[in-house]
C-alpha positions as CSV (number, residue, x, y, z in Angstrom):
1,M,241.3,84.7,190.9
2,T,241.8,85.3,194.9
3,S,242.8,83.0,197.3
4,T,239.1,83.1,198.7
5,P,236.5,84.7,196.3
6,L,233.9,86.1,198.2
7,G,231.0,85.6,195.9
8,K,228.9,82.3,195.4
9,L,229.0,80.0,192.5
10,I,226.1,78.1,191.5
11,A,226.9,75.2,188.9
12,I,223.6,73.1,188.2
13,G,223.6,69.8,185.7
14,G,221.0,70.9,183.6
15,A,217.4,69.3,182.2
16,E,216.7,71.5,179.7
17,D,217.0,71.5,176.1
18,K,219.7,73.9,174.9
19,G,219.3,73.7,171.1
20,T,221.8,70.9,169.9
21,D,222.9,67.8,171.7
22,L,226.4,67.7,171.0
23,E,227.3,63.9,171.2
24,T,224.5,63.7,168.5
25,G,224.8,66.9,166.7
26,I,220.8,66.7,166.2
27,I,219.0,70.1,167.1
28,N,215.9,69.7,169.0
29,R,213.5,72.5,169.3
30,N,210.7,70.8,170.9
31,N,211.6,70.1,174.7
32,L,212.8,73.5,176.3
33,N,211.8,72.3,179.7
34,F,213.9,73.5,182.4
35,F,215.0,72.1,185.4
36,E,212.5,72.0,188.3
37,L,211.4,75.0,189.8
38,G,212.9,74.4,193.2
39,I,216.6,74.8,191.1
40,I,215.5,78.4,190.3
41,K,214.1,79.4,193.6
42,R,217.3,78.5,194.9
43,I,219.2,80.7,192.6
44,V,216.9,83.3,193.4
45,A,217.0,82.6,197.3
46,E,220.8,82.8,197.6
47,I,220.4,86.5,196.2
48,P,220.1,88.6,199.3
49,K,217.6,91.2,197.9
50,S,213.9,91.2,196.8
51,N,213.0,91.1,193.5
52,P,217.0,91.3,192.2
53,R,218.3,91.9,188.9
54,I,219.4,88.9,187.1
55,E,221.1,88.8,183.7
56,V,220.9,85.3,181.6
57,I,224.1,85.1,179.0
58,T,222.6,82.8,176.3
59,T,225.9,82.6,174.3
60,A,226.1,78.6,174.2
61,S,223.0,78.2,173.0
62,S,222.1,77.8,169.4
63,I,218.6,78.6,170.0
64,P,219.3,81.8,171.8
65,V,215.8,83.0,171.5
66,E,213.8,80.4,172.9
67,V,216.1,79.9,175.7
68,G,216.0,83.1,176.9
69,D,212.5,83.5,176.8
70,N,212.2,80.3,179.1
71,Y,214.4,81.8,181.5
72,I,212.4,84.9,181.9
73,Q,209.3,82.6,182.3
74,A,210.9,80.5,185.0
75,F,212.5,83.4,187.2
76,H,209.0,84.6,186.9
77,R,207.2,81.8,188.2
78,S,209.6,81.9,191.5
79,G,208.8,85.5,192.0
80,C,211.3,87.6,190.0
81,D,210.2,89.7,187.3
82,N,213.5,91.9,186.9
83,T,215.4,89.1,184.5
84,G,217.1,90.5,181.7
85,I,218.7,88.4,178.3
86,L,222.1,89.1,176.8
87,D,222.2,87.8,173.8
88,I,226.0,87.7,173.1
89,R,226.6,86.3,170.0
90,N,230.2,87.1,169.1
91,R,233.1,88.9,170.5
92,A,231.7,92.3,169.3
93,D,229.0,91.7,171.6
94,V,231.0,91.0,174.3
95,A,232.6,94.5,174.1
96,R,229.3,96.3,173.9
97,E,229.4,99.3,176.8
98,D,225.8,99.1,177.3
99,Y,226.0,95.3,178.2
100,L,229.0,95.6,180.6
101,E,227.1,98.4,182.1
102,R,224.3,95.5,183.0
103,I,226.5,93.0,184.4
104,L,228.0,95.9,186.7
105,K,224.2,96.5,188.0
106,A,223.2,92.8,188.0
107,D,222.9,91.2,191.8
108,A,223.4,87.7,189.6
109,V,224.3,86.4,185.9
110,M,223.9,83.1,184.6
111,F,224.7,81.3,182.0
112,S,222.5,78.9,180.1
113,G,223.5,75.8,178.8
114,G,224.3,74.6,175.0
115,N,228.1,74.4,173.8
116,Q,231.0,75.3,176.5
117,Y,233.2,76.1,173.7
118,R,231.4,79.1,172.3
119,L,231.5,80.6,175.7
120,T,235.5,80.4,176.3
121,S,236.2,81.5,172.4
122,I,234.0,84.4,172.7
123,F,234.6,85.6,176.2
124,G,238.0,84.7,177.0
125,G,240.3,87.6,177.3
126,T,237.5,90.2,177.3
127,R,236.6,93.0,179.8
128,M,233.2,91.5,180.4
129,L,235.0,88.5,181.4
130,E,237.2,90.2,183.7
131,L,234.2,92.1,185.6
132,L,232.6,89.0,186.1
133,H,235.9,87.9,187.8
134,E,236.5,91.0,190.1
135,R,232.7,90.7,190.9
136,Y,232.5,87.0,191.9
137,E,235.8,87.6,193.8
138,Q,235.6,90.7,195.6
139,E,231.4,91.2,196.3
140,P,230.1,88.7,198.9
141,D,226.2,89.2,197.7
142,F,227.1,88.6,194.2
143,V,225.8,85.6,192.6
144,L,227.6,83.8,189.6
145,A,225.5,80.6,188.0
146,G,225.5,78.5,185.0
147,T,223.5,75.1,183.8
148,S,224.9,72.4,181.8
149,A,227.4,74.0,179.6
150,G,227.4,77.4,181.6
151,A,228.4,75.2,184.7
152,M,231.2,73.3,182.8
153,A,232.8,76.4,181.6
154,M,232.7,77.6,185.2
155,S,236.0,75.9,186.1
156,N,239.8,76.3,184.5
157,T,239.7,72.9,183.1
158,M,237.3,72.2,180.9
159,I,236.0,69.3,179.5
160,F,234.6,70.7,175.7
161,E,234.1,67.3,174.0
162,G,234.1,63.4,174.8
163,N,231.1,61.0,173.7
164,A,230.5,58.8,176.9
165,S,230.4,55.7,175.4
166,K,233.9,55.8,174.2
167,A,235.3,58.0,177.4
168,H,237.0,54.8,178.7
169,L,239.8,55.0,175.6
170,K,242.6,57.9,175.9
171,G,242.1,60.8,173.8
172,E,238.2,60.8,173.4
173,V,237.7,63.3,176.2
174,K,238.7,66.5,174.7
175,I,239.9,69.3,177.4
176,T,240.6,73.0,177.1
177,T,241.1,76.3,179.6
178,G,237.5,77.2,180.8
179,L,236.1,80.7,182.2
180,A,238.6,79.6,185.7
181,F,236.0,80.7,188.2
182,N,237.6,77.8,190.1
183,S,240.9,76.6,189.3
184,E,240.4,73.4,191.6
185,V,237.5,71.3,190.3
186,V,236.4,70.0,186.6
187,F,232.8,70.2,186.1
188,D,230.7,67.7,184.3
189,S,226.8,67.9,183.7
190,H,223.8,65.7,183.0
191,F,225.9,63.4,184.6
192,D,224.2,60.3,185.4
193,K,221.6,60.4,182.7
194,R,224.4,60.2,179.8
195,G,226.8,57.9,181.5
196,R,229.2,60.3,181.9
197,F,231.5,58.7,184.9
198,A,234.1,57.8,182.5
199,R,234.5,60.8,181.0
200,L,235.1,62.4,184.3
201,A,237.3,59.9,185.7
202,Q,239.5,60.5,182.5
203,A,239.6,64.1,182.8
204,I,240.5,63.6,186.7
205,A,243.7,60.7,185.8
206,A,245.0,63.6,183.3
207,N,244.4,66.3,186.0
208,P,245.0,64.7,189.6
209,S,245.4,67.9,191.4
210,C,241.7,68.6,190.6
211,I,238.4,67.6,192.0
212,G,236.0,65.7,189.4
213,V,232.1,67.1,190.2
214,G,229.5,65.3,188.4
215,L,226.2,67.1,188.4
216,G,223.0,65.2,187.5
217,E,219.9,67.0,186.0
218,D,217.6,69.3,188.2
219,T,220.9,69.0,190.6
220,G,223.7,71.5,191.3
221,I,226.2,72.7,193.9
222,V,226.5,76.1,195.7
223,V,230.2,77.2,196.2
224,R,230.8,79.3,198.9
225,N,234.5,80.6,199.3
226,G,235.5,79.1,196.2
227,Q,236.0,75.9,198.7
228,L,232.7,74.5,200.6
229,L,230.6,72.7,197.8
230,E,226.7,72.1,199.0
231,A,224.4,70.0,196.7
232,I,221.1,71.3,195.8
233,G,218.4,69.7,193.8
234,S,216.7,66.2,193.9
235,G,219.5,64.5,191.8
236,M,223.1,63.2,192.7
237,V,226.3,64.8,192.6
238,I,229.3,62.5,192.1
239,I,232.5,63.3,193.6
240,I,235.9,61.9,192.2
241,D,239.1,62.7,194.2
242,G,242.3,61.6,192.2
243,H,244.9,63.1,194.6
244,N,245.7,59.5,195.9
245,M,245.4,58.0,192.6
246,Q,248.5,55.2,192.8
247,H,248.3,54.1,189.0
248,T,247.5,54.9,185.6
249,N,248.7,54.4,182.1
250,I,247.0,57.4,180.5
251,A,250.2,58.9,180.1
252,D,251.9,55.7,178.1
253,I,249.2,54.1,176.1
254,P,248.3,54.9,172.6
255,V,245.3,57.2,171.7
256,G,242.6,54.9,171.4
257,N,243.3,52.4,174.2
258,P,241.6,52.0,177.3
259,I,243.0,53.6,180.4
260,S,243.6,52.3,183.8
261,I,243.1,54.2,187.0
262,E,243.8,52.7,190.5
263,N,242.5,53.9,193.5
264,L,240.1,56.9,192.4
265,I,237.8,58.0,195.9
266,V,234.1,58.7,194.8
267,H,231.3,60.4,197.3
268,F,228.1,60.6,196.1
269,M,226.2,63.7,197.3
270,T,222.7,64.5,197.7
271,L,220.4,67.7,199.0
272,G,222.4,69.1,201.7
273,D,225.4,67.3,201.8
274,R,228.5,69.2,201.6
275,Y,232.5,69.0,200.4
276,D,235.4,70.3,201.0
277,V,237.5,70.9,197.9
278,K,240.6,72.3,199.9
279,E,240.6,69.4,202.5
280,R,238.9,66.9,200.2
281,R,236.6,65.9,202.7
282,F,233.1,64.9,202.5
283,V,231.5,66.8,205.1
284,G,227.7,66.2,205.3
285,A,225.5,69.0,206.3
286,E,227.1,69.9,209.8
287,I,230.2,72.2,208.6
288,Q,229.9,75.5,209.1
289,V,231.2,78.1,206.2
290,P,235.0,78.9,206.5
291,A,235.4,82.6,206.9
292,A,237.1,84.5,204.0
293,E,240.4,85.7,204.5
């Protein structure tokens, strides 16, 4: 990733059912309601073009057809009738020339929710992922978005598993490499509703160079220049900063024991609040977007 990506990254905490709840293993096809229309409208508003071309990647979902249809309807309700679905199921699909062409022509690309491990195992090391990186890093008008698992996969350090009720125990939070659009944050989704504070705190205790970003449902962030986070939506974004951590026992205790952490810094953000990742500073809604280098 270049030092200052020019495109915009939008990470959303989710609200719709993606097919499978990874913490329970239950597949539920009866609750496909999307996050509120305001979030979808904000995604469209960030694209400086009338009726932009949006490609939705449903790879993470176990019910891609239903989820894809709902995305098309959701964007239609927001006045965007130029939405396509890339139903990529495996690494052979990622290499399809027609799909690569559609990525090159899209004004925005959005990853649906589901299982973030599917995203990294299918897209990792592919030409399509390279194209997405190139466009995000080099094109100021390009928007890259993701919800739930699609948001969690955006970072370089990615949580892929961890039951919230056991997240205070060492080893219960599983971390791997994500799609690496941002190397300085770790995203978690459905944050307040599913009680994932301890999960993200453990991820930051193990990776204190990163900033933890907990995304509530119907809530997200717009990331500009890879640095400035702006909260959007109706809920709350939680920032966990471990740079000033004084103590943690995570490296010394056996797996399965509770962790301790001293001096985490936590910020609560709501609509319009901003946070500068590089400066590690809550700046409210007044800061200007830093100029690209």
